[in-house]
DRENLUMFI-185829 format. One line per 10 residues: their letters; for each residue x, y, z of N, C-alpha, C. Coordinates in pm, whole numbers, plus 50000, padded with zeros to 5 digits. Last residue first. Layout:
! residues N
a = X,Y,Z,X,Y,Z,X,Y,Z  ...
! end
This chain:
! residues 296
qseqqqalld = 84404,70575,88911,84515,70502,88933,84508,70424,89086  84210,70787,88959,84201,70655,88915,84254,70540,88976  84372,70998,89007,84251,70968,89121,84241,70794,89124  84455,71050,88759,84576,71062,88840,84449,70958,89006  84174,71142,88631,84273,71001,88581,84384,70994,88674  84131,71357,88744,84047,71239,88827,84203,71109,88740  84364,71531,88672,84320,71497,88822,84261,71348,88869  84271,71501,88435,84420,71471,88433,84397,71431,88594  84031,71667,88454,84036,71537,88361,84196,71478,88422  84099,71902,88569,84027,71783,88633,84062,71676,88538
wardlehvme = 84238,71997,88334,84326,72008,88479,84280,71895,88549  84102,72049,88128,84202,71932,88105,84295,71912,88265  83934,72234,88237,83860,72103,88222,84002,71984,88203  84111,72433,88284,84044,72366,88359,84023,72271,88364  84186,72492,87997,84260,72416,88089,84217,72347,88210  83940,72602,87902,83990,72439,87887,84064,72382,87962  83920,72830,87981,83837,72734,88047,83874,72624,88008  84233,73003,87980,84133,72980,87919,84081,72888,87971  84248,73326,88144,84291,73225,88139,84159,73092,88063  84120,73598,88174,84195,73575,88053,84209,73377,88051
qedsqliqel = 84108,73590,88468,83977,73624,88392,84017,73593,88238  84369,73587,88547,84257,73511,88625,84160,73509,88473  84450,73853,88494,84497,73701,88466,84430,73591,88464  84346,73995,88633,84330,74026,88479,84357,73882,88403  84410,73979,88870,84225,73913,88835,84243,73938,88695  84709,74002,88858,84606,73896,88894,84481,73853,88866  84693,74283,88832,84758,74227,88745,84664,74049,88729  84528,74405,89029,84494,74389,88891,84539,74322,88854  84754,74359,89235,84600,74292,89256,84533,74282,89115  84920,74496,89123,84985,74358,89125,84837,74265,89133
detlqrsram = 84902,74749,89181,84931,74699,89021,84910,74551,88994  84857,74750,89439,84712,74803,89349,84762,74736,89221  85161,74767,89484,85074,74687,89548,84921,74655,89458  85232,74987,89408,85292,74834,89309,85160,74716,89383  85123,75158,89524,85083,75137,89416,85127,75031,89335  85264,75107,89800,85093,75091,89776,85036,75100,89607  85531,75165,89669,85464,75011,89730,85331,74999,89717  85519,75445,89625,85521,75332,89528,85489,75209,89592  85480,75536,89874,85373,75563,89825,85419,75462,89685  85709,75420,90036,85577,75375,90099,85472,75384,89975
lasddeamaa = 85901,75598,89846,85936,75447,89878,85782,75362,89907  85836,75850,89913,85827,75786,89795,85808,75612,89758  85926,75818,90188,85790,75861,90166,85748,75820,90020  86181,75754,90199,86117,75703,90279,85944,75714,90233  86476,75746,90011,86300,75831,90022,86229,75751,90076  86629,75536,89991,86650,75642,90046,86524,75723,90114  86540,75414,89752,86552,75311,89902,86579,75436,89959  86497,75447,89483,86447,75556,89573,86423,75445,89720  86631,75237,89341,86656,75360,89345,86599,75498,89447  86481,75022,89458,86628,74984,89524,86645,75172,89451
mdqlaeedhh = 86234,75022,89269,86230,75028,89415,86379,75041,89481  86317,74829,89028,86276,74969,89069,86283,75086,89198  86392,74580,89200,86486,74664,89085,86433,74838,89109  86126,74531,89316,86286,74551,89387,86374,74635,89303  85971,74517,89076,85970,74645,89200,86018,74638,89273  86044,74293,88949,86099,74406,88923,86037,74527,89023  86011,74115,89178,86105,74118,89149,86176,74210,89069  85729,74144,89172,85794,74143,89290,85912,74186,89266  85643,73967,88923,85620,74104,88968,85698,74193,89096  85741,73749,88988,85796,73846,88862,85809,73982,88843
rftqaarhar = 85600,73638,89184,85745,73660,89157,85806,73762,89077  85349,73683,89047,85377,73759,89201,85544,73757,89253  85356,73465,88865,85345,73616,88886,85361,73698,88959  85398,73258,89077,85484,73283,88932,85482,73420,88891  85182,73261,89231,85298,73278,89283,85411,73337,89184  84970,73158,88988,84992,73324,89078,85102,73365,89159  85042,72961,88904,85076,73033,88798,85073,73176,88896  85014,72795,89139,85161,72810,89069,85187,72933,89023  84727,72801,89148,84825,72873,89262,84983,72882,89220  84664,72734,88903,84609,72834,88963,84731,72879,89031
ysrvgllkla = 84717,72462,88937,84780,72511,88809,84796,72661,88839  84579,72360,89177,84720,72369,89193,84753,72447,89130  84282,72573,89243,84364,72451,89171,84533,72483,89175  84158,72667,89560,84249,72712,89442,84306,72603,89348  84104,72588,89819,83996,72543,89696,84062,72595,89600  84282,72657,90010,84181,72715,90001,84072,72732,89898  84500,72474,89988,84406,72449,90081,84283,72525,90119  84593,72638,89751,84522,72555,89703,84488,72461,89871  84687,72892,89898,84585,72881,89814,84523,72752,89790  84872,72763,90070,84755,72839,90171,84675,72868,90018
evgmdlassf = 85086,72692,89904,84976,72552,89994,84868,72623,90045  85155,72928,89824,85076,72839,89732,85024,72738,89771  85270,73062,90041,85146,73075,89992,85055,73036,89893  85512,72906,90055,85384,72835,90154,85234,72928,90095  85617,72943,89838,85589,72814,89830,85501,72802,89909  85712,73205,89925,85614,73235,89812,85543,73051,89819  85868,73163,90170,85709,73198,90195,85642,73211,90047  86039,73054,90025,86005,72990,90108,85877,73004,90120  86140,73259,89903,86104,73178,89813,86059,73072,89867  86241,73487,90097,86114,73496,90006,86083,73367,89940
terqivdver = 86418,73455,90288,86287,73416,90321,86189,73369,90189  86641,73577,90193,86671,73430,90265,86545,73364,90264  86683,73674,89843,86636,73738,89981,86584,73543,90035  86957,73672,89620,86849,73596,89716,86845,73638,89887  87140,73805,89353,87100,73836,89504,86963,73726,89518  87385,73805,89143,87281,73705,89175,87249,73756,89376  87588,73996,89124,87535,73934,89000,87374,73848,89044  87529,74316,89237,87553,74176,89264,87505,74089,89161  87555,74632,89208,87524,74533,89119,87579,74380,89145  87473,74790,89445,87582,74734,89400,87681,74612,89244
rileyahrrd = 87207,74778,89435,87300,74904,89369,87427,74880,89340  87143,74603,89517,87118,74550,89361,87173,74708,89333  87253,74586,89737,87252,74479,89723,87289,74531,89550  87039,74759,89896,87161,74804,89866,87286,74711,89793  86797,74634,89837,86800,74784,89766,86994,74765,89775  86828,74399,90025,86865,74379,89883,86830,74510,89796  86825,74585,90253,86944,74506,90261,86910,74481,90064  86563,74579,90233,86601,74737,90236,86771,74709,90218  86426,74303,90253,86409,74408,90114,86515,74527,90141  86705,74109,90374,86569,74194,90398,86594,74283,90266
iarallkldp = 86917,73984,90321,86894,73985,90484,86701,74010,90492  87068,73860,90091,87015,73961,90130,86908,73949,90222  87328,73708,90004,87190,73669,90026,87159,73802,90088  87498,73666,89689,87463,73703,89772,87340,73732,89848  87720,73603,89410,87622,73575,89488,87585,73595,89664  87958,73712,89209,87925,73756,89326,87767,73696,89335  88229,73635,89015,88090,73653,89000,88027,73638,89153  88535,73787,88942,88435,73695,89046,88294,73732,89040  88654,74009,88847,88618,73879,88728,88504,73787,88823  88733,74174,88995,88629,74207,88945,88585,74123,88838
fhkraldvme = 88844,74134,89332,88887,74047,89224,88703,74088,89113  88869,74389,89470,89042,74283,89434,88993,74189,89350  88650,74520,89445,88751,74596,89427,88860,74520,89423  88444,74319,89518,88445,74425,89342,88597,74478,89348  88521,74239,89723,88543,74163,89627,88539,74223,89479  88471,74456,89883,88606,74399,89879,88629,74331,89726  88229,74497,89845,88254,74606,89789,88411,74538,89802  88125,74235,89952,88092,74285,89822,88185,74337,89764  88196,74262,90231,88245,74157,90134,88227,74192,90031  88055,74491,90321,88167,74501,90320,88233,74378,90227
likesddiai = 87783,74351,90307,87819,74496,90192,87961,74489,90196  87799,74168,90507,87760,74098,90337,87852,74204,90218  87814,74319,90707,87951,74248,90668,87940,74207,90551  87592,74407,90701,87686,74482,90707,87831,74398,90657  87396,74172,90779,87420,74282,90649,87499,74348,90602  87512,73833,90871,87562,73993,90882,87512,74086,90733  87533,73583,90796,87368,73662,90853,87407,73765,90883  87690,73458,90452,87682,73499,90578,87535,73584,90637  87668,73384,90196,87571,73340,90268,87578,73355,90447  87825,73467,89897,87811,73520,90039,87680,73520,90114
vllkaqdaga = 87993,73273,89682,87840,73257,89774,87889,73328,89879  88148,73321,89411,88205,73384,89530,88044,73358,89608  88293,73159,89134,88218,73213,89208,88238,73263,89343  88553,73086,89050,88447,73187,88939,88348,73236,89004  88891,73155,89137,88761,73090,89156,88640,73185,89062  89106,73297,89154,89091,73225,89047,88940,73124,89006  89126,73512,89344,89153,73518,89226,89135,73430,89114  89003,73327,89560,88934,73410,89498,88981,73453,89354  89176,73160,89733,89195,73071,89605,89060,73208,89455  89194,73112,89993,89114,73047,89937,89099,73056,89791
aylldirsad = 89377,73339,89982,89443,73212,90034,89307,73087,89994  89210,73562,89942,89337,73554,89836,89403,73391,89888  89069,73571,90138,89033,73507,90019,89068,73479,89915  89261,73650,90330,89199,73480,90321,89138,73463,90187  89352,73896,90274,89413,73762,90273,89423,73675,90267  89092,74051,90288,89127,74014,90176,89226,73910,90142  88837,73918,90500,88962,73999,90495,88995,73930,90375  88574,73806,90508,88607,73985,90481,88749,74030,90510  88608,73579,90652,88591,73596,90490,88563,73716,90402  88766,73459,90855,88671,73595,90863,88680,73651,90694
gyfvkwgfrr = 88777,73079,90953,88848,73252,90926,88741,73345,90863  88804,72803,90913,88812,72898,90984,88896,73008,90934  88712,72565,90680,88808,72637,90709,88776,72773,90762  88548,72231,90649,88513,72373,90656,88649,72437,90712  88457,71952,90524,88601,72006,90510,88548,72147,90538  88210,71751,90700,88250,71857,90630,88401,71919,90656  88157,71543,90917,88250,71534,90780,88228,71632,90721  88029,71649,91126,87912,71595,91026,87996,71535,90902  88198,71751,91262,88175,71610,91346,88027,71573,91231  88199,71990,91132,88326,71859,91106,88274,71759,91184
lleiqapnhe = 87999,72152,91216,87995,72094,91060,88105,71981,91056  88101,72184,91476,87948,72095,91457,87958,72008,91314  88316,72352,91452,88326,72229,91527,88163,72126,91494  88203,72554,91302,88249,72474,91275,88322,72313,91332  88010,72670,91524,87951,72593,91386,88046,72507,91306  88201,72708,91678,88107,72615,91729,88029,72541,91613  88345,72943,91523,88409,72835,91616,88307,72723,91631  88254,73093,91278,88153,73071,91376,88263,72946,91467  88286,73131,91014,88411,73233,91114,88356,73202,91203  88408,72983,90749,88328,72986,90843,88398,73025,90942
lvtiscgnal = 88432,72881,90351,88475,72963,90480,88358,72974,90615  88476,72615,90163,88407,72671,90235,88474,72724,90386  88507,72570,89829,88599,72587,89956,88498,72682,90048  88383,72252,89623,88339,72462,89692,88472,72389,89788  88230,72135,89315,88385,72147,89404,88355,72279,89448  87992,71982,89165,88089,72088,89174,88189,72138,89293  87830,71776,89188,87975,71749,89111,88070,71867,89142  87565,71811,89241,87594,71806,89143,87736,71802,89093  87629,71812,89504,87527,71712,89469,87529,71709,89306  87722,72027,89563,87822,71924,89595,87743,71785,89512
llrgviqgfr = 87533,72216,89536,87660,72204,89443,87737,72068,89411  87349,72141,89746,87332,72109,89586,87473,72136,89520  87526,72183,89936,87487,72046,89975,87463,72033,89824  87589,72495,89920,87689,72358,89892,87630,72229,89907  87298,72570,89950,87365,72632,89862,87472,72491,89824  87243,72486,90247,87169,72424,90124,87232,72468,89978  87448,72579,90363,87432,72470,90372,87408,72399,90265  87354,72866,90368,87480,72844,90314,87502,72711,90273  87148,72844,90550,87149,72932,90395,87258,72852,90351  87257,72768,90779,87145,72717,90726,87106,72756,90584
gfgaiivpne = 87601,72838,90761,87515,72801,90796,87386,72758,90733  87868,72893,90659,87790,72816,90631,87677,72723,90751  88044,73160,90473,87908,73123,90575,87870,73003,90515  88084,73169,90165,88143,73276,90314,88029,73226,90350  88234,72966,89926,88108,72987,89985,88166,73032,90117  88366,72949,89586,88390,72937,89722,88256,73011,89830  88403,72745,89304,88338,72806,89411,88396,72834,89553  88628,72591,89190,88581,72771,89103,88476,72782,89219  88936,72531,89377,88774,72513,89348,88742,72608,89289  89184,72590,89512,89159,72583,89332,89027,72532,89316
nddiedaere = 89267,72540,89751,89235,72690,89716,89201,72679,89545  89277,72360,90000,89189,72335,89929,89148,72472,89813  89422,72490,90212,89491,72377,90154,89389,72323,90032  89442,72753,90440,89353,72693,90357,89436,72575,90258  89503,72705,90771,89576,72726,90655,89492,72670,90555  89256,72921,90965,89304,72811,90911,89385,72812,90778  89372,73242,91151,89272,73168,91047,89339,73027,91017  89347,73257,91505,89436,73237,91348,89341,73178,91303  89140,73381,91709,89206,73284,91648,89256,73288,91541  88908,73510,91945,89008,73542,91846,89127,73394,91836
dsatafrpei = 88762,73467,92146,88705,73376,92037,88815,73389,91942  88867,73655,92323,88886,73441,92356,88877,73382,92261  88842,73853,92288,88960,73807,92292,88993,73633,92308  88525,73851,92273,88620,73854,92157,88783,73813,92156  88507,73820,92530,88460,73709,92447,88553,73731,92342  88638,74019,92682,88672,73933,92701,88646,73785,92600  88458,74265,92575,88579,74284,92544,88629,74089,92569  88170,74168,92657,88175,74129,92533,88362,74126,92515  88219,74238,92934,88190,74100,92903,88187,74045,92746  88227,74482,92940,88341,74410,92981,88303,74274,92923
lrdyaimflp = 87957,74594,92852,88133,74617,92815,88206,74566,92844  87734,74497,92850,87743,74520,92803,87900,74570,92749  87759,74300,93126,87721,74226,93025,87757,74343,92907  87842,74525,93338,87956,74414,93271,87874,74311,93146  87615,74682,93273,87758,74755,93212,87864,74655,93251  87404,74511,93427,87433,74531,93290,87562,74607,93167  87571,74500,93634,87533,74383,93601,87511,74407,93444  87551,74739,93773,87709,74735,93736,87632,74602,93628  87250,74774,93756,87322,74884,93654,87480,74799,93652  87179,74593,93951,87171,74601,93846,87265,74644,93710
sllmslavva = 87333,74761,94180,87374,74636,94156,87333,74603,94042  87198,74995,94276,87336,75011,94172,87350,74855,94103  87010,74965,94448,86993,75006,94345,87101,75013,94258  87148,74807,94647,87040,74724,94600,87015,74812,94441  87264,74995,94754,87394,74853,94657,87290,74835,94582  87093,75174,94852,87200,75196,94761,87220,75125,94671  87052,75018,95071,86946,75067,94961,87027,75115,94848  87305,74995,95208,87246,74862,95151,87130,74892,95043  87312,75274,95269,87445,75229,95198,87352,75097,95133  87065,75328,95438,87093,75379,95327,87198,75332,95225
iligalnesl = 87184,75177,95666,87039,75104,95549,87032,75160,95434  87395,75340,95730,87400,75191,95688,87265,75122,95630  87229,75500,95850,87348,75549,95708,87385,75405,95637  87108,75431,96010,87007,75476,95893,87100,75529,95810  87261,75357,96227,87179,75236,96128,87134,75317,96016  87410,75595,96335,87440,75498,96251,87383,75404,96122  87154,75665,96421,87229,75787,96329,87293,75680,96216  87104,75540,96650,86990,75550,96520,87097,75628,96386  87393,75346,96712,87306,75448,96732,87220,75428,96610  87348,74999,96769,87384,75090,96710,87325,75219,96743
vnsqaafsfl = 87302,74869,97011,87425,74818,96962,87499,74896,96877  87055,74900,97106,87168,74980,97130,87293,74962,97093  86835,74745,96970,86914,74715,97094,87025,74790,97178  86772,74930,96779,86654,74917,96877,86767,74834,97048  86983,74871,96622,86942,75023,96664,86872,75005,96796  86955,74634,96579,87076,74672,96605,87066,74762,96700  86674,74616,96444,86728,74528,96562,86839,74576,96646  86827,74774,96190,86672,74798,96281,86692,74736,96433  87019,74590,96072,87064,74719,96151,86928,74761,96226  86853,74342,96052,86958,74358,96143,87004,74480,96172
vfafedgqvl = 86630,74447,95845,86610,74376,95972,86724,74395,96097  86845,74519,95658,86747,74584,95718,86692,74589,95868  86974,74291,95562,87038,74386,95660,86944,74513,95668  86804,74080,95416,86800,74086,95570,86870,74192,95641  86856,74218,95174,86750,74249,95266,86718,74248,95407  87181,74278,95131,87060,74167,95142,86962,74234,95213  87371,74433,94842,87360,74399,94999,87222,74364,94987  87609,74418,94619,87467,74432,94687,87439,74414,94776  87848,74368,94547,87758,74507,94548,87661,74488,94631  87870,74087,94424,87936,74135,94560,87875,74274,94611
afaflisqsl = 87912,74106,94131,87759,74066,94225,87781,74074,94358  88141,74263,94085,88002,74309,94071,87873,74284,94157  88309,74014,94169,88309,74149,94232,88188,74267,94206  88227,73841,94008,88198,73820,94105,88191,73926,94222  88256,73972,93744,88173,73963,93776,88169,73903,93931  88549,73969,93784,88492,74100,93800,88341,74096,93844  88612,73716,93777,88694,73784,93919,88582,73881,93926  88560,73650,93541,88460,73612,93615,88520,73666,93719  88754,73828,93386,88642,73852,93392,88508,73766,93466  88977,73676,93459,88990,73798,93498,88857,73890,93507
glrflm = 88905,73352,93618,88969,73433,93504,88920,73555,93555  88999,73181,93931,88918,73263,93847,88982,73349,93758  89145,73040,94124,89189,73056,93992,89074,73122,93874  88994,73003,94384,88974,72901,94270,89034,72935,94116  89196,73174,94521,89194,73043,94531,89168,72967,94482  89180,73444,94368,89295,73386,94363,89305,73255,94358
! end
């Protein structure tokens, strides 16, 4: 009360005071030896201190998992911003590292967007850089209406919560059937769920960048550039077809693993066959082009 701590801080302070100190063992033993305390009383006090040291970590875990999140949720909640920019053809839900790339590309091509973000810290940072961002939970139907989802053409779901993404897809499908949905897939299993919901465009968040790195790895290993890019295109086409095929069996782990092994073998055969069928004149043409570029 003196330092006007908040309730959550006061509880944390109380939990921190639960634990006795190791010096108590020395102090109580000395007190018993000096006949200040009886042996029985000193033994009880030492047991109490030991018990407090045992329970203290449990109290801190309980605070972190049960008490602190409630106060954090309560303090983070605030009214959604009033959206005054609700006639844009594209709504982007989530403007982190994924959504920003989509938004920047659209803006660079003259497409106007409405950005919704639920992280106050992220909004503060974006506004410092001049972005017009509205605070609010895009899984709320009233906020989507306020953002103009009933008139927009595209809803880009770029948040990083897989369950929230599925929730938003279901909500948009129910209330805005004409709205085209583009969703970020957190991982492969999440992509299966989005496929089963017939999302218009699904983008796995690390797939393209990982494939680009694979191309560069092949080139550093001595594979000609066009061969590396062609291998990547073949891999992408095969993997996207496999993703659609495996989405139907995503609930059956044994069937999924068996099919995955089969598809891996098929891909190896396709890439080997593709390399053998490529015309050798392409190699010579590519080498000639490389020599001309080097001479320039």
